[in-house]
C-alpha positions as CSV (number, residue, x, y, z in Angstrom):
1,X,76.8,105.5,93.9
2,X,78.5,102.4,95.4
3,X,78.9,100.9,92.0
4,X,80.4,104.1,90.6
5,X,82.8,104.3,93.6
6,X,83.8,100.6,93.2
7,X,84.6,101.3,89.5
8,X,86.6,104.4,90.5
9,X,88.6,102.3,93.1
10,X,89.3,99.6,90.4
11,X,90.3,102.3,87.9
12,X,92.7,103.9,90.4
13,X,94.2,100.5,91.2
14,X,94.9,99.9,87.5
15,X,96.2,103.4,86.9
16,X,99.8,102.3,87.5
17,X,99.4,99.6,84.9
18,X,97.8,101.9,82.4
19,X,100.5,104.5,82.9
20,X,103.2,102.0,82.5
21,X,101.8,100.9,79.2
22,X,100.9,104.4,78.0
23,X,104.2,106.2,78.9
24,X,107.2,105.0,76.9
25,X,110.2,104.3,79.2
26,X,108.1,103.7,82.3
27,X,107.7,100.0,82.1
28,X,109.7,97.2,83.7
29,X,112.9,98.2,82.0
30,X,112.8,101.8,83.4
31,X,112.0,100.5,86.9
32,X,114.9,98.1,86.6
33,X,117.2,100.9,85.5
34,X,116.2,103.1,88.4
35,X,116.9,100.3,90.9
36,X,120.2,99.1,89.5
37,X,121.9,102.2,88.2
38,X,123.6,103.0,91.5
39,X,125.9,105.7,90.1
40,X,123.1,107.5,88.2
41,X,124.9,107.5,84.9
42,X,121.8,106.2,83.0
43,X,123.2,102.7,82.4
44,X,123.6,99.5,84.3
45,X,127.2,98.4,84.5
46,X,128.2,94.8,84.8
47,X,129.3,95.6,88.4
48,X,125.9,97.2,89.3
49,X,124.1,94.1,87.9
50,X,126.4,91.8,89.8
51,X,125.9,93.8,93.0
52,X,122.1,93.6,92.6
53,X,122.3,89.8,92.0
54,X,124.6,89.5,95.1
55,X,122.1,91.4,97.3
56,X,119.2,89.4,96.0
57,X,121.0,86.1,96.5
58,X,121.8,87.1,100.1
59,X,118.2,87.9,100.8
60,X,117.1,84.6,99.3
61,X,119.7,82.3,100.9
62,X,117.9,82.2,104.2
63,X,120.2,79.7,105.9
64,X,123.4,81.1,104.5
65,X,124.6,77.8,102.9
66,X,125.4,79.4,99.6
67,X,122.5,77.7,97.8
68,X,119.0,79.1,97.2
69,X,116.1,76.6,97.4
70,X,112.6,77.1,96.1
71,X,111.4,77.2,99.7
72,X,113.9,79.9,100.6
73,X,112.8,82.0,97.6
74,X,109.2,81.5,98.5
75,X,109.8,82.6,102.1
76,X,111.5,85.7,101.0
77,X,108.7,86.6,98.6
78,X,106.1,86.0,101.3
79,X,107.9,88.3,103.7
80,X,108.0,91.0,101.0
81,X,104.3,90.7,100.2
82,X,103.4,90.7,103.9
83,X,105.4,93.9,104.5
84,X,103.6,95.6,101.5
85,X,100.2,94.4,102.6
86,X,100.9,95.5,106.1
87,X,101.7,99.1,105.0
88,X,98.7,99.3,102.7
89,X,96.4,97.8,105.4
90,X,97.6,100.2,108.1
91,X,97.1,103.2,105.7
92,X,93.6,102.2,104.9
93,X,92.6,101.2,108.5
94,X,91.8,104.7,109.5
95,X,90.3,103.9,112.9
96,X,93.2,101.5,113.8
97,X,90.9,98.6,114.8
98,X,92.8,96.0,112.7
99,X,89.8,95.6,110.4
100,X,88.9,97.2,107.1
101,X,85.3,98.2,106.9
102,X,83.7,99.0,103.6
103,X,83.6,102.7,104.5
104,X,87.4,102.7,105.1
105,X,88.1,101.0,101.8
106,X,85.7,103.4,99.9
107,X,87.3,106.4,101.6
108,X,90.8,105.2,100.5
109,X,89.6,104.7,97.0
110,X,87.9,108.1,96.9
111,X,91.0,109.9,98.3
112,X,93.2,108.2,95.7
113,X,90.8,109.2,92.9
114,X,90.8,112.8,94.2
115,X,94.6,112.9,94.3
116,X,94.7,111.6,90.7
117,X,92.1,114.0,89.5
118,X,94.6,116.9,89.4
119,X,92.3,119.4,87.7
120,X,89.3,118.5,89.9
121,X,86.9,117.9,87.0
122,X,85.7,114.6,88.4
123,X,87.5,112.5,85.7
124,X,91.0,111.0,85.6
125,X,92.5,111.5,82.1
126,X,95.4,109.6,80.6
127,X,97.5,112.8,81.0
128,X,96.7,112.9,84.8
129,X,97.7,109.2,85.0
130,X,100.9,109.9,83.2
131,X,101.8,112.9,85.3
132,X,101.1,111.1,88.5
133,X,103.2,108.1,87.4
134,X,106.0,110.4,86.4
135,X,105.9,112.3,89.7
136,X,105.8,109.1,91.7
137,X,108.9,107.9,89.9
138,X,110.9,111.1,89.8
139,X,109.7,113.2,92.8
140,X,107.0,113.0,95.3
141,X,103.6,114.7,95.2
142,X,101.9,116.0,98.3
143,X,100.2,113.2,100.2
144,X,102.1,110.5,98.3
145,X,104.4,109.2,101.0
146,X,102.3,106.1,101.4
147,X,102.3,105.3,97.7
148,X,106.1,105.3,97.2
149,X,107.3,101.9,96.0
150,X,109.6,100.1,98.3
151,X,113.0,99.2,96.9
152,X,113.8,95.5,96.5
């Protein structure tokens, strides 16, 4: 049973990758369009791209000297990763003790699997993965608040 659950958890973690490769228009380019297309016209203008670059540069230029060093870029990336891990950890740490026990990890994996198994047949099909991916991108599904991707 534990092996089956471990496989299910791994499958769920990979579902986003599978959906991205299985659904045309939902790869890196589509995510980039969603983030950069500020006016919602379906295209990235030169101004929108420049604005994104400006915002990213400001986040990376930690000391405000107008130059980004590798150290500054690494610090910004580490902060972003720490925020993401903190959110995931807090969601999985059901008893709030600051530690993840195997049971908590397994429960999180099982809950995710059950959310993905839309028809309740005990299997997650490529159609369910595609539907979930689409709904995460274009509208929320019940219980998905914790899975929404943070914006850069």
